[in-house]
N, C-alpha and C positions, 0 to 999 in steps of 0.2 A: 128737523124739517129744513129744507134748503132755504138759503137767504138770497134775495134778489134785489137788484137796484134797477129801477126803471128811470128812463129819461124822456122828458117831454121837451122837445127842442124849440118850439115856437108857439107858445100859448098866447093868442091874440087877446089883448085887454087884461093881461094878468095883473091882479092886485093881491095884496096880502090877505085882505078879508075874503075875497072870492076864493082864494086857495084854501083858507081855513074852513070855509063852508063846504068846499068839495071834499076835503079830508074828513070832515065830520060825516058826510054822506058815505064815504068809504067805510068808516068805522061802523056805521049802521048796518051795512049789508055784508061785511067781510065774513061773518060767521057762517053764512049760507054756503060759502065757497071754501071753508077751512083755511082761511087766510088771516094774517095778523099784520096790518100796516103799522110799522114801528115809528117812523119819523119821516119828515120831508124837508128839503132845502130848496130855495128858489132864488132867482135873480130876476126881480121884477122888470128891470130895464131891458134885459135881454130876452125876457119871456121864457126862461128855462126853469124847469122843475125836475127834481130828483126825489124819488120815493124809495125808502128802504122797507122791505116786506118779507116776512116769513110766509112761505107758501109751498104747497106740495109740488107746484110746477109753475112755469111762467104763464101758462094758459089760465090758471086760477086767478093769478094776480091781475091779468088783463080783464077777466070777467067781472071782477069787482069794480074796476074803474068804468067799464062799459055800462054796467047796471046802475051804478051810483050816480054818474053824471055825464057819461059819454066822452070824457076827456082821456082817451086812451093814450098810452105811452108810444113813442116812436121806436123805442128799443127797451128790451128787458134782458138783463144779463145776470147770471148766477154769480154771486160774490162770496168771499170768505172774509170774516172779520180778522183783522190783524191785531196782534198784541204787542 
């Protein structure tokens, strides 16, 4: 399955706890879309979030965020893991 990295560029009011709660909601609905959210990284001060996800396509990854909490990514790109 392809691997994607999404970027949220300016999340207003970003907090570590709020993001953890949003990620938990992603995990609750991801199966309906054939998606597996793997991990996320964030910079609270800058309001930036990056999510790594296995998904059949970028649209499926987008659908999970939209359904789970509405905080959709500004950009989703297909990536490959380096070794």
